[in-house]
C-alpha positions as CSV (number, residue, x, y, z in Angstrom):
1,M,18.3,41.1,146.2
2,W,15.6,42.8,144.2
3,I,18.1,45.6,143.3
4,D,21.3,43.6,142.9
5,S,19.9,40.8,140.7
6,T,18.3,41.6,137.3
7,A,16.4,38.4,137.5
8,Y,14.4,39.8,140.5
9,N,13.9,43.5,139.5
10,H,10.2,42.6,138.8
11,C,9.6,42.0,142.5
12,F,9.2,45.7,142.9
13,L,6.0,45.4,140.8
14,V,4.5,42.5,142.8
15,L,2.9,44.7,145.6
16,P,1.3,47.2,143.1
17,L,-0.1,44.3,141.1
18,A,-1.4,42.6,144.2
19,G,-2.9,45.9,145.2
20,F,-4.6,46.2,141.8
21,L,-6.1,42.7,142.2
22,L,-7.4,43.7,145.6
23,W,-8.9,46.9,144.2
24,E,-10.6,44.9,141.5
25,R,-12.3,42.9,144.3
26,R,-13.3,45.9,146.4
27,A,-17.0,45.0,145.9
28,V,-16.2,41.6,147.6
29,V,-14.4,43.3,150.4
30,S,-17.3,45.7,151.1
31,S,-20.0,43.0,150.9
32,V,-18.4,40.1,152.8
33,S,-17.8,40.6,156.6
34,P,-14.6,39.1,158.1
35,R,-15.3,36.1,160.4
36,P,-12.1,35.4,162.3
37,A,-11.3,31.7,162.8
38,L,-8.9,30.1,165.2
39,W,-8.6,26.7,163.6
40,P,-5.7,27.7,161.2
41,L,-3.5,28.7,164.2
42,P,-2.0,25.2,164.8
43,A,-0.3,25.7,161.4
44,M,1.9,28.4,162.9
45,P,4.1,26.2,165.1
46,A,4.6,23.8,162.2
47,L,5.6,26.7,159.9
48,S,7.9,28.1,162.7
49,A,9.6,24.7,162.9
50,V,10.2,24.7,159.1
51,W,11.5,28.3,159.4
52,L,14.0,27.2,162.1
53,V,15.2,24.4,160.0
54,A,15.8,26.8,157.1
55,V,17.7,29.1,159.4
56,V,19.9,26.3,160.7
57,L,20.6,25.1,157.1
58,D,21.0,28.8,156.0
59,I,18.4,28.5,153.2
60,Q,17.4,32.1,152.8
61,E,14.8,31.3,150.1
62,G,13.1,28.8,152.4
63,R,13.0,31.3,155.3
64,Q,11.3,33.9,153.1
65,L,8.8,31.5,151.6
66,V,7.8,30.3,155.1
67,M,7.5,33.9,156.3
68,V,5.0,34.6,153.4
69,A,3.2,31.4,154.3
70,M,2.9,32.6,157.9
71,F,1.4,35.9,156.7
72,Q,-1.2,33.9,154.8
73,V,-2.2,32.1,158.0
74,V,-2.5,35.4,159.8
75,L,-4.8,36.7,157.0
76,L,-6.8,33.5,157.1
77,V,-7.3,33.8,160.9
78,A,-8.1,37.5,160.8
79,L,-10.5,37.4,157.8
80,G,-12.0,34.0,158.0
81,P,-12.1,31.3,155.3
82,R,-14.9,32.8,153.2
83,L,-13.3,36.3,152.7
84,F,-9.8,34.8,152.4
85,W,-11.0,32.5,149.6
86,Q,-12.6,35.4,147.7
87,L,-9.2,37.2,147.9
88,L,-7.0,34.2,147.4
89,A,-5.5,35.3,144.1
90,P,-3.9,38.6,145.4
91,F,-2.9,36.9,148.6
92,L,-1.1,34.0,146.8
93,F,0.5,36.6,144.5
94,L,2.6,37.8,147.4
95,F,4.7,34.6,147.1
96,F,6.3,36.3,144.1
97,L,7.9,38.7,146.5
98,V,10.4,36.0,147.4
99,P,13.4,36.0,144.9
100,S,13.5,32.3,144.0
101,G,14.3,30.1,141.0
102,A,18.2,30.3,140.9
103,F,18.3,26.5,141.4
104,L,16.7,26.1,138.0
105,V,19.6,27.7,136.1
106,P,21.6,24.4,135.5
107,S,18.5,22.7,134.2
108,L,17.6,25.7,132.0
109,Q,21.1,25.7,130.6
110,T,20.8,22.1,129.7
111,I,17.5,22.5,128.0
112,T,18.7,25.5,126.1
113,A,21.8,23.7,124.9
114,D,19.8,20.6,123.9
115,I,17.3,22.7,121.8
116,A,20.1,24.6,120.1
117,V,22.0,21.4,119.3
118,A,18.9,19.6,118.0
119,G,18.0,22.6,115.8
120,L,21.5,22.8,114.4
121,R,21.5,19.1,113.5
122,F,18.0,19.5,112.0
123,L,19.4,22.3,109.8
124,H,22.4,20.1,108.9
125,I,24.9,22.5,110.4
126,P,28.0,20.7,111.7
127,V,28.1,20.9,115.5
128,F,30.0,19.6,118.4
129,S,28.6,19.9,121.9
130,D,30.1,19.2,125.3
131,G,27.7,20.2,128.1
132,Y,27.1,23.9,127.8
133,M,29.7,24.4,125.1
134,I,28.5,24.3,121.5
135,E,31.0,24.6,118.6
136,I,30.3,25.1,114.9
137,P,32.9,25.7,112.1
138,E,32.5,29.5,112.6
139,G,33.4,29.4,116.3
140,P,32.5,28.3,119.8
141,F,29.5,29.3,121.9
142,E,28.8,28.8,125.6
143,I,25.3,28.6,127.1
144,A,26.3,30.7,130.2
145,E,24.1,31.2,133.3
146,A,23.0,34.5,131.9
147,C,21.8,32.8,128.8
148,A,19.7,30.2,130.7
149,G,16.6,32.4,130.4
150,L,15.8,32.5,134.1
151,R,15.1,36.2,134.0
152,F,12.6,35.9,131.3
153,L,11.0,32.7,132.7
154,I,10.3,34.3,136.1
155,A,8.9,37.5,134.7
156,S,6.8,35.6,132.2
157,S,5.5,33.3,134.9
158,V,4.5,36.3,137.1
159,F,2.8,38.0,134.3
160,G,1.1,34.8,133.2
161,C,-0.4,34.4,136.7
162,F,-1.5,38.0,136.8
163,F,-3.0,37.9,133.3
164,A,-4.8,34.6,133.9
165,V,-6.4,35.9,137.1
166,V,-7.5,39.1,135.5
167,M,-8.6,37.8,132.1
168,Y,-10.2,34.5,132.9
169,R,-13.0,33.1,135.1
170,S,-12.5,29.5,134.2
171,F,-10.1,27.6,136.4
172,L,-9.0,25.4,133.5
173,R,-8.2,28.4,131.3
174,R,-6.2,30.0,134.0
175,I,-4.2,26.8,134.6
176,L,-3.6,26.4,130.8
177,F,-2.4,29.9,130.3
178,I,-0.1,29.8,133.4
179,I,1.4,26.5,132.1
180,M,1.9,28.2,128.7
181,S,3.5,31.2,130.2
182,V,6.1,28.8,131.8
183,L,6.7,26.5,128.9
184,V,6.8,29.1,126.1
185,P,9.7,31.1,127.5
186,I,11.8,27.9,128.1
187,F,11.3,26.8,124.5
188,A,11.7,30.3,123.2
189,N,15.0,30.7,124.9
190,G,16.3,27.6,123.2
191,L,15.2,29.0,119.9
192,R,16.9,32.3,120.7
193,A,20.2,30.5,121.3
194,L,19.7,28.5,118.1
195,G,18.9,31.7,116.1
196,I,22.1,33.4,117.3
197,I,24.2,30.4,116.4
198,V,22.6,30.1,113.0
199,L,23.1,33.9,112.4
200,A,26.8,33.4,113.2
201,H,26.9,30.5,110.7
202,L,25.3,32.7,108.0
203,E,27.6,35.6,108.7
204,G,30.6,33.3,108.8
205,S,31.9,34.5,112.3
206,A,30.8,33.8,115.8
207,A,32.4,37.1,117.0
208,A,30.2,39.1,114.6
209,V,27.0,38.4,116.6
210,E,28.6,38.3,120.0
211,T,28.2,42.0,120.6
212,D,24.6,42.3,119.6
213,H,23.3,38.9,120.9
214,I,21.7,40.7,124.0
215,L,19.8,43.0,121.6
216,Y,18.6,40.1,119.5
217,G,17.4,38.4,122.7
218,W,15.4,41.4,123.8
219,V,13.7,41.8,120.4
220,F,12.9,38.1,120.2
221,F,11.5,37.9,123.7
222,T,9.4,41.1,123.1
223,L,7.9,39.3,120.1
224,V,7.3,36.1,122.1
225,M,5.6,38.1,124.9
226,M,3.3,39.9,122.4
227,I,2.3,36.6,120.8
228,L,1.6,35.1,124.3
229,I,-0.7,38.1,125.1
230,A,-2.4,37.8,121.7
231,I,-3.1,34.1,122.3
232,G,-4.4,34.8,125.8
233,M,-6.6,37.6,124.5
234,A,-8.3,35.3,122.0
235,F,-9.8,33.4,124.9
236,A,-10.2,36.3,127.4
237,E,-13.2,36.3,129.8
238,K,-13.9,39.1,132.1
239,P,-14.0,38.0,135.7
240,R,-17.4,38.2,137.5
241,W,-16.4,41.1,139.7
242,H,-15.6,43.2,136.5
243,L,-19.1,42.8,135.1
244,P,-21.9,45.2,136.1
245,V,-25.0,43.6,137.4
246,G,-27.0,42.0,134.6
247,S,-24.2,42.5,132.0
248,T,-22.7,39.6,130.1
249,T,-20.6,41.5,127.5
250,I,-16.9,42.3,127.6
251,D,-15.4,45.6,126.5
252,K,-12.7,44.2,124.2
253,T,-11.0,47.5,123.8
254,S,-10.5,48.2,127.5
255,V,-9.4,44.6,128.1
256,W,-6.8,44.8,125.3
257,R,-5.5,48.1,126.6
258,F,-5.2,46.6,130.0
259,A,-3.3,43.6,128.7
260,V,-0.8,45.7,126.8
261,A,-0.3,48.0,129.8
262,G,0.3,45.0,132.1
263,A,2.8,43.6,129.6
264,V,4.7,46.9,129.4
265,A,4.8,47.0,133.2
266,K,6.2,43.5,133.4
267,W,8.7,44.2,130.7
268,V,10.0,47.2,132.7
269,G,10.4,44.7,135.5
270,I,12.4,42.4,133.2
């Protein structure tokens, strides 16, 4: 699935990124001793029952999510709640190994079409819409599944979680940036579709932009990603395990280089 679907090529980067998050917490791993606990074990039969239901209903995504959840329970039992909590971020990051999100495509298509139509009407461009079909005097356009923006949404969400965990200490800032990394690509995809249609209107032909619309999308999303990183960097905090003892300063240059490197890595995944 990771190989066959371009929406999930980024999954190959999840384990290296999770490994990086663990490496960043190596001081915690060396200083906190595991204290195995048995109380989480009753969760295993419940998760096994959910896994069986997913098998019977042939829900592959459900089976894989439950399997990762079982692995989380194993880690909790083996390491104990204290060490598990300290390593919670890299452990939860493993859920991104599961290729999921395809069920969002129809909703994303609808949102993209609505944004494009609303923009065209705001610009006073004559438009007729019927579901995912949008027609202007210069020609028709279809918001196909490939144009729904799922690929960019998933990659942006994964990067947003990674960036938030590495760059912020505040739980509120992490949540806000993750929410932004989800909402921004959805809105940006609508603007991308609107921009392509407006370009066709200006050039006087829908076919004229059809060949290059993928290139336009890549350029636009690259710009959006860089803006997202710039906004995130403006409020960056270095996590406690990054700071030497007694230090309260942040090396802005190294943090910025890391953010750009992370973005490039995620973009390769896209």
